[in-house]
C-alpha positions in Angstrom: -6.0 14.4 33.3 -6.1 13.4 36.6 -3.5 13.2 39.5 -2.8 9.5 41.4 -1.2 10.9 44.6 -1.1 8.3 47.0 2.4 7.3 46.0 6.0 9.2 47.1 5.7 10.9 43.6 2.2 11.9 41.9 0.9 9.9 39.0 -0.5 12.1 36.0 -3.2 10.7 33.6 -3.8 12.0 30.9 -7.0 10.2 29.5 -9.6 7.9 31.0 -8.7 5.2 33.8 -5.6 2.9 32.8 -5.7 -0.9 34.0 -4.7 -2.7 36.8 -1.2 -3.8 35.2 -1.0 -0.8 33.5 -1.6 0.9 36.9 0.9 -1.1 39.3 3.4 -0.8 37.0 3.2 3.1 37.3 2.8 3.2 41.1 6.4 2.0 40.8 8.1 4.2 38.2 6.3 6.9 40.8 7.9 5.1 44.2 11.3 4.8 42.7 13.9 7.0 44.8 15.3 8.9 42.9 12.1 9.6 40.1 11.7 13.5 39.8 8.7 15.3 40.2 6.3 13.0 39.3 5.6 10.8 36.4 3.5 10.7 33.1 1.1 8.4 31.8 -0.2 9.4 28.5 -3.8 8.0 27.0 -2.2 5.6 25.0 -0.5 3.5 27.6 -0.7 -0.2 28.5 1.1 -2.2 30.2 4.9 -2.8 29.5 8.4 -5.0 30.1 9.1 -3.3 33.4 7.9 0.4 32.8 4.6 0.9 30.7 4.6 2.0 27.5 2.9 5.2 26.9 4.9 6.1 30.4 7.4 9.3 30.8 9.5 8.7 33.9 12.2 12.5 34.6 15.3 10.4 37.0 17.5 12.0 39.2 21.1 10.8 37.6 20.0 7.4 36.7 18.6 5.4 33.4 16.7 2.3 33.4 17.2 0.2 30.1 14.2 -1.2 30.6 12.4 2.4 30.6 13.5 2.8 26.7 12.7 -0.2 25.4 14.0 -3.2 23.4 13.7 -1.5 20.0 15.9 1.7 21.0 14.9 4.9 19.1 11.7 4.0 16.6 9.4 6.0 15.5 7.9 7.2 12.6 8.5 9.0 9.6 6.2 10.8 7.1 6.0 13.5 4.0 3.5 14.2 1.8 3.7 13.7 -2.3 1.1 15.5 -3.7 0.1 12.7 -5.6 -3.7 12.8 -5.4 -5.5 10.3 -4.3 -7.7 9.7 -7.5 -4.5 9.2 -9.0 -2.6 6.5 -6.6 -5.5 4.3 -6.1 -5.0 3.8 -9.8 -2.1 1.9 -9.0 -2.6 0.9 -6.3 -1.9 -2.7 -5.9 1.4 -2.3 -7.9 2.8 0.2 -5.8 1.5 -2.0 -2.5 3.5 -4.8 -4.2 6.7 -3.1 -5.0 6.9 -1.7 -2.2 6.4 -5.5 0.0 9.7 -5.9 -2.1 11.4 -3.3 -2.1 11.7 -3.1 1.7 12.4 -6.8 3.4 10.2 -7.5 6.8 9.6 -10.0 8.9 13.1 -11.9 10.5 14.3 -10.7 6.9 17.4 -8.3 6.0 19.6 -7.3 2.4 21.8 -10.3 1.3 24.0 -7.6 1.2 25.6 -5.1 3.4 23.7 -1.4 3.0 26.9 0.5 3.7 27.3 2.2 0.6 24.0 4.1 1.0 24.6 5.7 4.7 27.4 7.1 6.1 26.2 5.8 9.6 29.2 3.3 9.5 32.2 5.4 9.4 31.6 6.0 13.5 30.8 3.6 15.4 30.6 3.3 19.8 32.8 1.9 21.5 30.4 -0.2 22.9 31.5 -4.3 22.1 28.0 -4.9 22.0 27.3 -3.2 19.1 30.8 -3.1 17.2 30.6 -7.5 17.0 27.0 -6.9 15.2 29.1 -4.8 12.8 28.1 -7.7 10.0 24.8 -8.3 11.1 23.5 -4.3 11.2 25.0 -3.4 7.3 22.4 -5.5 6.0 20.1 -5.7 8.9 19.3 -1.6 8.1 17.0 -0.7 5.5 14.4 -2.5 6.7 11.2 -2.7 8.6 10.5 -5.7 10.8 7.9 -7.0 12.2 5.0 -6.7 14.9 2.9 -3.7 15.1 6.1 -2.0 12.1 4.5 -0.7 9.4 4.4 1.0 6.1 1.3 2.9 5.0 0.4 5.5 2.1 -2.7 7.3 3.8 -4.6 10.5 1.7 -5.1 14.0 3.8 -8.3 15.8 3.8 -7.5 17.9 -0.1 -7.2 14.2 -1.0 -3.5 13.9 -2.2 -1.1 10.8 -0.8 1.0 10.6 2.2 3.1 7.8 3.3 4.4 7.0 6.7 6.9 4.5 8.0 6.9 3.0 11.3 10.0 0.8 12.3 13.2 1.4 15.3 16.4 -0.6 15.5 16.2 -3.7 14.7 17.6 -6.7 16.3 20.5 -4.5 17.7 18.6 -2.1 19.8 16.9 -5.6 21.8 20.8 -6.4 22.1 21.8 -2.9 23.4 19.1 -3.7 25.5 19.0 -6.9 27.1 22.7 -6.2 27.6 22.8 -3.5 29.4 20.2 -4.6 32.0 22.2 -7.4 32.3 25.0 -5.2 33.4 22.2 -3.2 35.9 20.6 -5.7 37.2 24.6 -7.0 38.6 25.1 -3.8 39.6 22.1 -3.6 41.7 22.4 -6.9 42.9 26.0 -5.7 44.0 24.4 -2.8 46.2 21.4 -4.6 47.8 18.0 -4.2 45.1 17.9 -0.9 46.2 14.9 -0.7 43.8 13.2 -4.1 44.0 13.9 -6.9 41.3 10.8 -7.6 40.4 10.1 -4.0 39.1 12.8 -4.8 35.9 13.8 -1.0 36.9 17.7 -1.7 37.1 18.9 1.4 36.7 22.3 3.0 36.1 24.5 5.6 37.6 25.0 8.3 34.4 28.2 9.5 35.6 29.5 6.0 35.8 31.5 3.7 33.3 28.6 1.5 33.0 25.8 4.8 32.0 27.9 6.7 30.4 28.4 3.4 27.8 24.6 3.0 27.5 24.2 6.2 26.8 26.6 6.2 23.9 25.5 3.0 22.4 21.3 4.2 23.1 22.2 7.1 21.4 24.2 5.6 18.3 20.6 2.9 18.3 18.8 6.2 17.7 21.0 7.4 14.9 20.7 3.6 13.4 16.6 3.8 13.7 16.4 7.2 12.2 18.5 6.1 9.4 16.9 2.6 8.7 13.6 4.2 8.4 15.4 7.2 5.8 16.8 3.8 3.7 13.0 2.5 3.7 11.7 6.1 2.9 14.4 5.9 0.3 13.1 2.2 -1.6 9.8 3.8 -1.4 10.3 7.4 -3.2 11.7 5.2 -6.0 8.7 2.6 -5.7 6.7 6.0 -6.5 8.6 7.6 -8.6 8.4 4.2 -10.8 4.5 5.2 -11.9 4.8 9.2 -10.8 7.6 10.9 -12.0 7.2 14.1 -10.5 6.1 12.8 -6.7 7.7 15.0 -3.5 9.7 14.3 -1.7 10.2 16.7 1.0 9.3 18.3 4.4 10.3 14.7 5.8 9.4 14.6 9.3 10.9 12.1 11.7 9.9 11.4 15.9 11.3 8.5 17.7 9.6 7.3 21.0 11.5 4.1 22.5 14.7 6.9 24.4 16.5 8.8 27.1 17.3 12.0 26.5 19.5 14.2 29.6 16.7 17.7 29.9 15.9 20.7 32.2 12.7 20.2 34.0 11.0 22.5 36.1 14.6 23.8 36.8 16.2 20.7 37.2 18.8 18.7 35.2 17.4 15.1 34.7 17.2 12.0 33.1 13.8 12.1 31.0 12.5 8.1 30.1 9.8 8.1 26.8 8.5 4.8 26.7 6.1 4.8 23.9 6.3 8.5 23.9 7.2 11.2 22.0 8.3 14.6 22.8 5.5 17.0 21.4 8.5 19.5 20.8 7.9 21.5 16.9 5.6 18.9 14.5 5.6 15.8 15.4 3.0 12.2 14.4 0.4 10.3 16.4 -0.6 7.1 14.3 -3.1 5.4 14.4 -4.3 1.8 13.6 -4.3 0.3 10.2 -7.7 0.2 9.8 -8.2 4.3 11.3 -7.1 7.5 11.0 -3.3 8.8 12.4 -2.7 12.4 13.0 0.2 15.2 12.0 0.1 18.1 14.9 2.0 20.5 16.9 3.7 19.8 20.3 2.4 21.8 22.4 5.5 21.5 24.9 3.2 21.1 27.7 5.8 21.0 30.7 3.3 18.8 33.0 4.1 16.0 30.7 7.7 16.4 30.3 6.8 18.0 27.1 5.4 14.5 26.1 2.1 13.3 24.4 1.1 10.1 23.1 3.1 8.0 20.4 0.2 6.7 18.3 -2.9 5.0 19.8 -2.2 1.7 22.3 -3.3 -1.8 22.1 -6.7 -2.2 23.6 -6.0 -5.7 22.8 -2.4 -7.6 23.3 -1.2 -9.5 20.2 -2.0 -13.2 21.9 -6.1 -12.0 22.6 -6.3 -9.9 19.8 -5.4 -13.1 17.7 -7.8 -15.0 19.8 -10.6 -12.9 19.9 -10.7 -11.6 15.5 -10.3 -13.8 12.8 -7.9 -12.5 10.5 -11.5 -13.1 7.7 -13.6 -10.7 9.4 -10.3 -7.8 9.6 -9.6 -8.4 5.6 -13.8 -7.6 5.4 -13.1 -4.8 7.8 -10.4 -3.0 6.2 -11.9 -3.6 2.2 -15.9 -1.9 3.3 -12.8 0.7 4.6 -10.9 0.7 1.0 -7.8 0.3 2.8 -5.9 -2.7 1.0 -2.9 -4.4 2.6 0.2 -6.6 1.7 2.1 -8.8 4.5 4.2 -11.3 4.5 2.1 -13.7 7.3 -1.6 -13.2 6.4 -2.4 -15.0 9.2 -1.7 -12.9 12.3 -3.4 -9.7 11.1 -5.3 -9.7 13.7 -3.0 -8.7 15.8 -2.6 -5.2 14.2 -6.4 -5.7 13.5 -8.1 -1.6 14.2 -10.0 -3.5 16.9 -7.0 -4.5 19.4 -6.1 -0.4 19.3 -8.0 1.9 21.3 -10.2 4.6 19.7 -7.8 7.2 18.1 -10.0 9.9 18.2 -10.5 9.5 21.8 -6.4 9.4 23.0 -6.4 12.8 20.7 -9.3 14.7 22.6 -7.5 13.1 26.2 -4.2 15.1 24.9 -5.4 18.2 23.7 -3.3 20.0 26.1 0.1 18.0 24.8 -0.8 18.5 20.4 -2.7 20.2 18.1 -3.8 18.4 15.5 -2.9 19.8 11.8 -3.9 17.3 9.2 -5.7 14.0 9.8 -4.6 11.3 7.3 -6.4 8.2 6.3 -5.4 5.1 5.1 -5.9 3.7 2.2 -2.9 1.1 1.3 -0.8 -0.8 3.9 2.4 -2.8 4.0 2.5 -4.9 7.5 5.7 -5.9 8.9 
């Protein structure tokens, strides 16, 4: 970790030097009038909307919708199936196909409401932006989405298969984020833009009516995202037990990495924003790309990072840049050479999630040795790309 101390509050960076665009956003965070103690930048950091992905901000009494992000509650769950990798390979293609058919991807939803599969909708928040979408989100829950969301079958050092699911709050999180960012911008304009408009870091007072409502809406989105992953995991477990009746489904680990929470750090109650960062307390997951290792870790609750760690390996190339630099054929060849099968609704967009589009996961793990302790190293065998 190294420190940049040229701003109002220090910036603590884990890993190699960050690019200029990411650094500029980190400087903006450090100069917020309500930033507390320092800003923490994880080793997977890259430029985001308003705040770097892989950034951690502790704020005094304020919450920033853009510092939580659009996919509120996006996260990862994983579990060990108990299936030997050698046996899984015999059915790998069929299982990937069944998984793709069982969980809608991209912009696709379930045809019917999934309310019967969950108790989530028994208690809805008061926020109108959520209630008015109830018909849609009852069909969106239990769907993967697109972009970097995935279902991955992996093997551990004992050659036992794990499953990892990466998904979030679907369109619901985006609608909530944009709605409350618009409210924050309107309020900040009326106050004379104490934080420059160009920084895209409009904020709400957590004691104000709008801040209280956003916190409630955000927390319900976190519940929605976690339940979304649970329903996907249920569907994948059903696929697996169609071939392996004794597959394990215990000890599911679930972490989210786009959220804010009221916590106490350095003796002060603050609003910790983790955008593309995980609270590193207890068992955590740090996924790599679809062609590289992922890690199950123990969080070390390092106070200097506000008890945070990276949420993955982090992008080295934007999606458009990756598609310009890499051909789908080259990515397919790389995966095949590594004995990784994949299915994707849009194979032409495969390059946007290619291993070369991401930072080196091993370098990221080395850089955050003070933040997490690796427990299990997982290697990909099959991927369903969103």
